[in-house]
Structure formats: C-alpha cells, structure tokens
C-alpha positions as CSV (number, residue, x, y, z in Angstrom):
1,M,-46.2,-57.3,-51.5
2,S,-46.3,-59.5,-54.7
3,S,-47.9,-62.9,-54.9
4,I,-46.5,-66.2,-55.6
5,L,-48.5,-69.2,-56.7
6,I,-46.9,-72.7,-56.7
7,K,-48.2,-75.0,-58.8
8,N,-48.1,-78.8,-59.9
9,G,-46.4,-79.7,-56.5
10,T,-46.8,-82.1,-53.8
11,L,-47.8,-80.5,-50.5
12,V,-46.5,-82.3,-47.1
13,D,-47.2,-81.0,-43.6
14,E,-47.0,-83.6,-40.5
15,N,-50.0,-85.4,-41.3
16,S,-50.2,-86.1,-45.0
17,S,-49.0,-85.6,-48.6
18,K,-51.3,-84.2,-51.3
19,K,-51.1,-82.9,-54.9
20,A,-52.2,-79.1,-54.5
21,D,-51.3,-75.7,-55.5
22,L,-50.5,-73.0,-53.0
23,L,-51.0,-69.4,-53.3
24,I,-49.0,-66.7,-51.1
25,E,-50.3,-63.3,-50.7
26,D,-48.8,-60.5,-48.6
27,G,-46.6,-62.9,-47.0
28,K,-49.2,-65.3,-45.7
29,I,-50.6,-68.6,-47.2
30,A,-53.9,-67.5,-48.7
31,K,-54.9,-70.4,-50.2
32,I,-54.5,-74.1,-51.1
33,G,-56.4,-76.1,-53.8
34,E,-56.5,-77.5,-57.1
35,N,-55.8,-75.2,-60.3
36,L,-55.5,-72.2,-58.4
37,K,-54.9,-68.8,-60.3
38,S,-54.0,-65.4,-59.5
39,D,-53.6,-62.7,-61.8
40,G,-49.9,-61.1,-61.6
41,A,-48.7,-63.7,-59.3
42,K,-45.3,-65.0,-59.8
43,V,-45.8,-68.8,-60.8
44,I,-43.6,-71.5,-59.5
45,D,-43.8,-74.9,-61.3
46,A,-42.8,-77.4,-58.7
47,K,-43.9,-80.5,-60.8
48,G,-42.0,-83.3,-59.3
49,M,-41.2,-81.7,-56.4
50,L,-42.2,-81.4,-52.6
51,V,-43.6,-78.3,-51.2
52,M,-43.0,-77.9,-47.6
53,P,-43.3,-75.9,-44.3
54,G,-39.7,-74.0,-43.6
55,I,-37.2,-75.9,-41.6
56,I,-37.0,-74.8,-38.1
57,D,-33.2,-75.5,-36.7
58,A,-34.1,-75.8,-33.0
59,H,-30.7,-75.6,-31.7
60,T,-28.2,-73.2,-33.3
61,H,-25.1,-71.0,-32.0
62,Y,-24.6,-68.5,-34.8
63,H,-21.9,-65.8,-33.6
64,L,-20.9,-67.3,-30.5
65,V,-18.4,-65.6,-28.2
66,S,-16.2,-68.6,-27.0
67,R,-12.9,-69.1,-25.5
68,G,-11.8,-65.5,-26.7
69,T,-12.9,-66.2,-30.2
70,V,-16.2,-66.3,-32.3
71,T,-17.6,-68.6,-34.3
72,C,-17.4,-67.6,-38.3
73,D,-20.9,-68.2,-39.1
74,G,-22.4,-65.2,-37.8
75,F,-26.0,-63.8,-38.1
76,E,-25.5,-63.0,-42.0
77,A,-23.4,-65.8,-43.0
78,G,-25.6,-68.2,-40.6
79,S,-28.7,-67.1,-42.3
80,R,-27.1,-67.7,-45.8
81,L,-26.6,-71.2,-45.4
82,A,-29.4,-71.7,-43.5
83,A,-31.7,-70.8,-46.8
84,F,-29.7,-72.9,-49.0
85,G,-30.8,-75.8,-46.7
86,G,-34.6,-74.8,-46.4
87,V,-34.2,-73.5,-43.1
88,T,-36.1,-70.2,-42.5
89,T,-36.3,-70.3,-38.5
90,V,-33.7,-71.0,-36.2
91,I,-33.8,-71.2,-32.3
92,D,-30.4,-69.9,-31.2
93,F,-29.2,-68.8,-27.4
94,A,-29.3,-65.8,-25.5
95,D,-26.1,-66.6,-23.0
96,H,-26.7,-65.5,-19.4
97,N,-24.1,-62.9,-19.0
98,K,-22.0,-61.9,-16.0
99,G,-23.1,-58.9,-14.5
100,Q,-26.7,-59.2,-16.4
101,D,-29.9,-60.4,-15.5
102,L,-31.8,-62.4,-17.7
103,I,-33.8,-59.7,-19.0
104,Q,-30.7,-57.8,-20.0
105,S,-29.1,-60.6,-21.3
106,L,-32.0,-61.2,-23.5
107,E,-32.2,-58.1,-24.7
108,Y,-28.6,-58.0,-25.3
109,R,-29.0,-60.9,-28.0
110,Q,-31.6,-59.7,-29.4
111,K,-29.6,-56.3,-30.4
112,E,-26.8,-58.4,-31.7
113,M,-29.1,-60.5,-33.7
114,A,-30.6,-57.4,-35.7
115,P,-28.7,-58.3,-38.8
116,M,-30.6,-61.9,-39.0
117,V,-32.1,-62.4,-42.7
118,I,-34.2,-65.2,-41.7
119,D,-36.5,-65.3,-38.5
120,Y,-35.2,-66.4,-35.1
121,T,-36.6,-67.3,-31.5
122,L,-34.4,-67.9,-28.2
123,H,-33.6,-70.2,-25.6
124,Q,-32.6,-68.0,-22.7
125,G,-29.4,-69.7,-20.8
126,V,-30.0,-69.5,-16.8
127,Y,-26.5,-69.9,-15.3
128,G,-25.3,-70.3,-11.7
129,H,-23.1,-67.4,-11.6
130,G,-26.3,-65.2,-11.6
131,Y,-28.7,-67.2,-9.9
132,N,-30.5,-65.3,-6.9
133,S,-33.9,-65.3,-5.4
134,T,-35.5,-62.9,-7.9
135,I,-35.4,-65.8,-10.7
136,G,-39.1,-66.1,-10.3
137,K,-40.0,-62.6,-11.2
138,Q,-37.2,-62.4,-13.9
139,L,-38.9,-65.5,-15.5
140,E,-42.4,-63.6,-15.4
141,I,-40.7,-60.8,-17.5
142,L,-39.1,-63.1,-19.8
143,K,-42.1,-64.8,-20.7
144,S,-44.0,-61.3,-21.3
145,M,-40.9,-60.7,-23.6
146,G,-41.6,-63.8,-25.7
147,V,-39.0,-66.1,-24.6
148,K,-40.6,-69.4,-22.9
149,T,-37.5,-71.8,-22.9
150,L,-34.5,-72.0,-20.7
151,K,-31.4,-73.4,-21.2
152,I,-29.3,-74.8,-18.3
153,F,-26.1,-77.1,-17.8
154,T,-25.0,-79.9,-15.6
155,T,-21.2,-79.3,-16.4
156,Y,-18.9,-76.3,-17.1
157,R,-18.7,-75.6,-13.4
158,N,-15.1,-73.7,-14.1
159,T,-17.2,-71.0,-16.4
160,G,-20.1,-70.7,-13.8
161,Y,-22.5,-72.1,-16.0
162,L,-23.5,-74.9,-13.6
163,I,-26.4,-74.1,-11.1
164,E,-24.5,-76.5,-8.3
165,N,-27.4,-76.4,-5.7
166,R,-30.3,-78.8,-6.4
167,D,-32.8,-76.8,-4.0
168,D,-31.9,-73.8,-6.8
169,L,-32.8,-76.4,-9.8
170,L,-35.7,-77.4,-7.9
171,D,-37.0,-73.7,-7.5
172,L,-36.3,-73.1,-11.1
173,F,-38.0,-76.1,-12.4
174,K,-41.1,-75.2,-9.8
175,N,-41.2,-71.6,-11.4
176,S,-40.9,-73.0,-14.8
177,K,-43.9,-75.3,-14.0
178,R,-45.9,-72.2,-12.6
179,L,-45.3,-70.0,-15.8
180,G,-45.6,-73.1,-18.6
181,M,-42.1,-72.6,-19.3
182,L,-39.7,-75.4,-20.8
183,V,-36.4,-76.4,-19.4
184,C,-34.0,-77.6,-21.9
185,A,-31.0,-79.1,-20.5
186,H,-27.4,-80.1,-21.5
187,C,-26.7,-83.2,-19.8
188,E,-23.0,-84.4,-18.6
189,F,-22.8,-85.0,-14.8
190,N,-20.1,-83.0,-13.8
191,P,-18.7,-84.9,-10.5
192,M,-17.9,-87.6,-12.9
193,I,-16.5,-85.6,-15.8
194,E,-14.2,-83.5,-13.2
195,E,-13.4,-87.0,-11.4
196,L,-12.5,-88.3,-14.5
197,S,-10.3,-85.6,-15.7
198,A,-8.5,-85.5,-12.2
199,N,-7.4,-88.9,-12.6
200,W,-6.6,-88.8,-16.4
201,K,-3.2,-90.8,-17.4
202,G,-3.7,-90.4,-20.9
203,D,-2.8,-88.1,-23.7
204,F,-5.2,-85.2,-24.5
205,S,-5.7,-85.9,-28.1
206,P,-9.0,-85.3,-30.1
207,A,-10.0,-89.1,-29.4
208,S,-9.4,-88.7,-25.8
209,H,-12.4,-86.4,-25.5
210,A,-14.7,-89.2,-25.9
211,K,-13.2,-90.8,-23.0
212,L,-13.1,-87.9,-20.8
213,R,-17.0,-87.1,-21.4
214,P,-18.4,-90.5,-21.6
215,A,-21.5,-91.4,-22.3
216,E,-22.3,-92.7,-18.9
217,A,-22.1,-88.8,-17.7
218,E,-24.8,-88.3,-20.1
219,G,-26.9,-90.8,-18.8
220,K,-26.3,-90.2,-15.1
221,A,-27.1,-86.3,-15.9
222,I,-30.3,-86.8,-17.3
223,E,-31.3,-89.3,-14.6
224,Y,-30.2,-86.2,-11.9
225,F,-32.4,-83.6,-13.7
226,G,-35.2,-85.9,-14.2
227,S,-35.2,-86.5,-10.6
228,I,-35.6,-82.9,-10.1
229,A,-38.4,-82.5,-12.7
230,L,-40.2,-85.1,-11.5
231,E,-40.2,-83.4,-8.0
232,A,-41.5,-80.3,-9.4
233,E,-43.9,-82.2,-12.1
234,C,-42.3,-80.0,-14.8
235,P,-41.3,-81.6,-18.3
236,L,-38.2,-81.6,-19.3
237,Y,-36.3,-81.3,-22.7
238,V,-33.2,-83.0,-23.2
239,V,-30.8,-81.5,-26.0
240,H,-28.6,-83.0,-28.1
241,C,-29.0,-86.9,-26.7
242,S,-25.7,-88.6,-28.0
243,S,-26.0,-92.0,-26.7
244,E,-27.4,-95.2,-25.9
245,S,-26.8,-94.5,-22.2
246,G,-28.7,-91.0,-22.7
247,L,-31.7,-92.7,-24.4
248,N,-32.0,-95.4,-21.7
249,A,-32.1,-92.6,-19.1
250,I,-34.9,-90.8,-20.7
251,R,-37.1,-94.2,-21.2
252,E,-36.6,-94.8,-17.6
253,L,-37.8,-91.1,-16.7
254,R,-40.8,-91.8,-18.9
255,K,-41.4,-95.2,-17.3
256,K,-41.8,-92.9,-13.9
257,G,-44.6,-90.6,-15.5
258,L,-42.4,-87.7,-16.5
259,T,-42.9,-86.0,-19.8
260,V,-39.5,-85.9,-21.5
261,Y,-38.9,-84.4,-24.7
262,A,-36.0,-85.5,-26.6
263,E,-33.6,-83.9,-29.4
264,T,-30.9,-85.3,-31.1
265,T,-28.5,-84.5,-34.0
266,P,-27.5,-85.5,-37.4
267,H,-23.9,-86.0,-36.0
268,Y,-24.9,-88.6,-33.3
269,M,-26.8,-90.5,-36.0
270,F,-24.3,-90.6,-38.5
271,L,-20.9,-90.0,-37.0
272,D,-18.8,-91.7,-34.6
273,R,-15.7,-91.3,-32.5
274,S,-13.7,-93.1,-35.0
275,K,-13.8,-89.5,-36.8
276,L,-11.6,-87.9,-33.7
277,E,-8.6,-89.9,-34.8
278,G,-6.1,-89.1,-37.4
279,P,-4.8,-85.5,-38.4
280,D,-8.4,-84.0,-38.9
281,G,-9.7,-85.3,-35.4
282,S,-9.8,-81.8,-34.2
283,L,-12.3,-80.9,-36.8
284,Y,-14.7,-83.3,-35.3
285,V,-14.6,-82.2,-31.7
286,M,-18.1,-81.1,-30.2
287,T,-19.6,-81.4,-26.7
288,P,-20.7,-84.1,-25.9
289,P,-18.2,-85.8,-27.9
290,L,-18.9,-88.5,-30.9
291,R,-19.7,-92.1,-29.7
292,D,-19.4,-95.4,-30.8
293,K,-20.9,-96.9,-34.1
294,S,-23.6,-98.8,-31.6
295,D,-24.6,-95.6,-30.2
296,N,-25.3,-94.3,-33.5
297,K,-27.2,-97.3,-34.3
298,V,-29.2,-96.9,-30.9
299,I,-30.0,-93.3,-31.6
300,C,-31.2,-93.6,-35.4
301,Q,-33.6,-96.6,-34.3
302,G,-34.9,-94.0,-31.5
303,V,-35.8,-91.5,-34.4
304,L,-37.3,-94.6,-36.2
305,D,-39.5,-95.5,-33.1
306,G,-40.4,-91.9,-32.3
307,E,-38.4,-91.6,-29.4
308,F,-36.9,-88.5,-30.5
309,Q,-39.4,-85.2,-31.0
310,V,-36.6,-83.3,-32.4
311,V,-33.7,-83.4,-34.6
312,A,-31.6,-80.4,-34.7
313,T,-27.9,-79.5,-35.3
314,D,-26.0,-77.5,-32.5
315,H,-24.6,-75.8,-35.4
316,C,-21.2,-73.9,-33.9
317,A,-19.2,-73.5,-36.6
318,F,-15.4,-72.6,-36.5
319,T,-13.2,-72.5,-39.6
320,R,-10.6,-75.3,-40.4
321,T,-7.8,-72.8,-39.2
322,Q,-9.7,-72.4,-35.7
323,K,-10.3,-75.9,-35.3
324,L,-7.0,-77.2,-36.3
325,S,-5.1,-74.6,-34.2
326,S,-5.1,-76.9,-31.4
327,S,-4.7,-81.0,-31.1
328,D,-5.4,-80.6,-27.3
329,C,-9.1,-81.6,-26.8
330,R,-9.1,-79.3,-23.6
331,T,-8.4,-76.3,-25.8
332,I,-10.0,-77.4,-29.4
333,F,-12.6,-74.7,-30.0
334,P,-15.9,-77.3,-29.9
335,G,-18.6,-77.6,-32.3
336,I,-19.1,-78.2,-35.9
337,P,-21.4,-76.9,-38.8
338,G,-24.7,-78.4,-39.7
339,T,-27.8,-76.4,-40.5
340,E,-27.6,-76.6,-44.4
341,E,-27.0,-80.4,-43.9
342,L,-30.0,-81.2,-41.8
343,L,-33.1,-82.0,-44.3
344,L,-30.4,-83.3,-46.8
345,L,-29.4,-85.7,-44.4
346,L,-32.9,-86.5,-42.8
347,N,-34.5,-86.9,-46.5
348,T,-31.7,-89.5,-47.1
349,F,-32.3,-91.4,-43.7
350,K,-35.7,-91.2,-44.6
351,D,-35.2,-92.9,-48.0
352,N,-33.1,-95.7,-46.3
353,H,-35.9,-96.6,-44.0
354,P,-39.3,-97.4,-45.5
355,S,-41.0,-97.1,-42.1
356,M,-40.3,-93.4,-42.2
357,N,-41.9,-91.2,-44.6
358,M,-41.6,-87.1,-45.3
359,S,-44.4,-86.2,-43.0
360,D,-42.1,-87.7,-40.3
361,V,-39.3,-85.6,-41.3
362,V,-41.2,-82.5,-41.5
363,R,-42.5,-83.1,-37.8
364,L,-39.3,-83.7,-36.3
365,I,-37.3,-80.5,-38.1
366,S,-40.2,-78.4,-38.5
367,T,-43.7,-79.0,-36.9
368,N,-42.4,-80.3,-33.4
369,P,-39.9,-77.4,-33.0
370,A,-42.5,-75.1,-33.8
371,K,-45.2,-76.8,-31.1
372,L,-42.5,-77.3,-28.5
373,F,-41.1,-73.8,-28.6
374,G,-44.3,-71.9,-29.1
375,I,-44.1,-70.6,-32.3
376,Y,-47.0,-73.2,-34.1
377,P,-48.8,-72.5,-36.6
378,Q,-47.2,-69.1,-37.5
379,K,-44.1,-71.2,-38.2
380,G,-43.9,-75.3,-38.9
381,S,-47.3,-75.5,-40.9
382,L,-48.8,-74.8,-44.0
383,E,-52.1,-73.6,-42.6
384,I,-53.9,-70.8,-44.4
385,G,-53.4,-67.3,-42.7
386,T,-49.9,-68.5,-41.5
387,D,-46.3,-67.1,-42.4
388,A,-45.4,-68.2,-45.6
389,D,-42.4,-70.0,-44.8
390,V,-42.3,-72.4,-47.7
391,I,-39.8,-74.5,-49.6
392,V,-39.9,-76.1,-52.9
393,F,-37.8,-79.3,-52.5
394,D,-36.3,-81.7,-55.2
395,P,-36.6,-85.2,-54.0
396,S,-34.8,-86.7,-57.2
397,K,-31.5,-84.8,-57.1
398,K,-28.8,-87.0,-55.8
399,W,-25.3,-85.7,-55.3
400,T,-22.4,-85.5,-52.7
401,L,-21.9,-83.2,-49.8
402,E,-18.0,-81.7,-50.1
403,D,-16.5,-79.0,-48.6
404,D,-16.8,-76.9,-51.6
405,N,-20.5,-77.2,-52.1
406,V,-21.8,-76.1,-48.9
407,H,-22.0,-72.4,-47.8
408,S,-20.7,-72.3,-44.1
409,A,-17.8,-69.7,-43.8
410,S,-15.7,-72.9,-41.7
411,A,-15.4,-74.0,-45.4
412,Y,-15.7,-77.8,-44.5
413,T,-18.6,-80.2,-43.9
414,P,-18.3,-82.9,-41.3
415,Y,-20.3,-84.7,-43.6
416,R,-17.8,-84.7,-46.6
417,G,-18.4,-87.6,-49.0
418,F,-22.0,-88.4,-47.9
419,G,-24.4,-89.2,-50.6
420,V,-27.5,-87.5,-50.2
421,D,-31.2,-87.5,-51.8
422,G,-32.6,-84.3,-52.6
423,K,-31.8,-80.6,-53.0
424,V,-33.5,-77.5,-51.9
425,K,-34.6,-75.5,-54.9
426,T,-36.6,-72.5,-53.7
427,T,-36.5,-71.1,-50.0
428,I,-39.6,-68.5,-49.3
429,L,-39.5,-66.4,-45.9
430,R,-42.8,-64.6,-45.3
431,G,-43.8,-64.5,-48.8
432,K,-40.2,-63.3,-50.1
433,I,-38.0,-65.6,-52.1
434,I,-34.2,-65.6,-50.4
435,M,-33.0,-68.4,-52.2
436,D,-33.7,-69.9,-55.7
437,G,-31.3,-72.3,-57.1
438,E,-27.8,-70.8,-56.7
439,D,-29.0,-67.6,-56.2
440,Y,-29.3,-65.9,-52.9
441,F,-31.6,-62.5,-52.2
442,G,-31.3,-62.2,-48.6
443,V,-31.2,-58.8,-47.1
444,P,-29.7,-58.5,-43.6
445,G,-31.9,-57.2,-40.9
446,E,-35.2,-58.6,-42.5
447,G,-35.3,-61.3,-40.0
448,K,-37.7,-61.1,-37.4
449,F,-37.7,-62.2,-33.6
450,I,-40.8,-64.4,-33.2
451,K,-42.3,-64.3,-29.6
452,Q,-43.0,-67.7,-28.1
453,H,-46.6,-68.2,-26.9
C-alpha cells in the first residue's frame, strides 16, 4: 500500500491542536512530527487546514426496511455521502428479526452490509417479540462476535419492539452489567403515547406528530428505564435526546448516581416543530418529533455544558417522493438524512460559541463514540499504529447547504439554506483516499466490520 504524507496542517484530537506532519504507511498512522519526509509518499499539503480523526456517526439506518419500503441511502449510497462529510465509520443497527435469535439477526445484517465502502460496527436490537430465557447466553455469544451494544425501545408495542415486562428488562440490564455491555434506549413512554392516540380529537397532519408524541413521553421513558438501570447498577445510553424534559430526566438520574450517557442530534439542536407546518411538513417527520425552540436552546446549552457525550444523526433517509406520498403523520415514512452534514453543523455551532473548540467537536463526533462503543483507539484517534482514518478539513470555507450540493439519494437536506463554516477536502480510510475535493474513489465491499472490545 502506498504512503501518504500530510504536511503543514494543524492536527486536532480530543485533547489538543498542534502544527505537525502526519505520515501514513500500510494503512496505519506511522509517524507524527515536524518536517517529516518519506521517499515516494503522496504528499498532501494541508496548510491552513485541520487534520482530524475520521468522524464516527454513531446512529445510522442505511438500507432500513421500513413499512413496506426501504430507505433510499443504502450501503453504497450511504458510504458515499458519509465520505463527503468526513465520516469514515458508522454504527448502524441489526434489527431483531422475527423468527431469528440475536445471533442469526446479527449475521443477517453483517451479510447485508457487505457492500459498505466505509467501516462500520453495529448496535444489536433486542425486541419484545423474541425475548426469552436464553437471552443471557445469546448476549455472551453476541459479545464474542464483536457486538457489545444493545438497542431497546419503550414504544412501538404494535410492531413487537417493546419489551413490556419489567422483569424481562431488569434481566436484560443485569445480563448487560454482567457482560460489560451497554444498553442504548429509544425513550418514548408507550402508555402515554397510546392514551394520547386513543383520545385524540385533532387531525393527523405532520404538525400533529409533535402533539401525539410529546416531550413529556420522552422524560417519562428515561425515568422508567433509569429506575431499572439503577436497580441493576448498569449504565444507560439514551439515544437522540430531543427535549428539555428528556435532559431533565437524565440530570435527575445522574444525581441518583446512575451513569447515563446522552446522545443528541443536529436536528434536535437546530430544527424546531415549525418545520412540520406547511406543504413540506412531511419532509421533517421523524421519531421522536421536532420540539419547540425552547427545547433547541436547552439541548444546545447541554452540548456546550458537556451534558451530552455524543452527537449523532439518526440518518434515516427517504426520497422526497417517499416522504411526500403521505401527509398523515401515522403513515409518513419517519426519518431524515444527516450524516454528511454532521461535522459541518457542529463546526459552525462551535464557531458561534467561543466556549467550544475543535477538540470538543472531535470528542463529540469521533473520540467519544469510539470509546463508548468499544472501537477506540483503532477508530477516533490519531495515535501511532492505529487505522489511518484521517480527514483534511478546510475551516475557512463558508457556503450554504442546498438540496443540490449534498450527496444523499433523498435529493434534499433538512438544513437547506443553512450557512455553514468549513468543508471536508479529503477523506482517508485506512490509508486510502476515498474522497478528494469533488471526486469519490470508494470501492463497494472494502468497508470492514469493526469488532467492539
């Protein structure tokens, strides 16, 4: 494999920024220092640029089969858009398929993801329809296969996702504690949602989605899961926290001594429920729904204050045609694109808040996901000997996100019209340039499954 020498850049990791050169050999970071030389290496002049570890989107849904259709960003398209956003690893999901145990479900998803260009690991769903007394043994095997993170729900009883029995949940948390696994929870309290739905007298427009799945349901579900995690003395990871109610519940659990890792997304930081109104409202339907501007403000402040460990995207993209095929919030395909915009939005947020620096950004969207999900320092670092997942980022570029200058097959960005700071110039995966400028060099099938440890 050829060598790459990145010269004259500013290297940024979770702790610091420094002027240095970086040499890549045989797919690994070989040297870091000043005035490095390497005969025959491809030289990238990164003067005025930032050199950072590849971004990790810790919450994606590529090629998700949902409600009789499939998301438009499959494994090849998802990899491509990710590369243009500096994302070199995603953490996607293995559903707990009906008729299969966890091991079979994981193997099925791994085979599905063979066309990936970038690297990936997986969260394994554990759903009510397949929960049984063999769960402890299944988790042991799952861990040996390189998956240590689990995904559970407090909603979607009608699809079989919800584990309704509290004793079963306690058993799951206790087994996770025993095995050193991490439970990731989608938090919307199902009894509250079902009651609201049963008594609803309004319409089912996109704007009603926010009323039918209110912020209070998120807070109540976090409180419920937290009580079980406390009993099991097991950490809890809350995915896509969207509201002040949710964050307050996390704060209360932390006061009680529970380790709670919190994730949010750019859409809960920067988009509000007013987007659900108007003819394009269907484009902005996802679950949990967009919240009030006041929730945006609280979530953003929580990011600045270090209350969130991870910012991910919940990338779940459907085409405009798919999204606009319904204006009924019960049948609109839920989800939006976002992987490509992740670094751009966080960097712009940083530029508008002096208390935040680039190391904070790297921590939220690279290093912390790698550490929490067991792939650090192979991913999420610039340590010598680790995978050369490296991006060259131009912080001086200012431009505006539009539907025609992003790469999702959805052909739209929910952040249309957002002015952003910075642009990814080059994306390197394990020592190979997969994106440079407007050119894409990704090869389907070269992505690797990364075992969690």
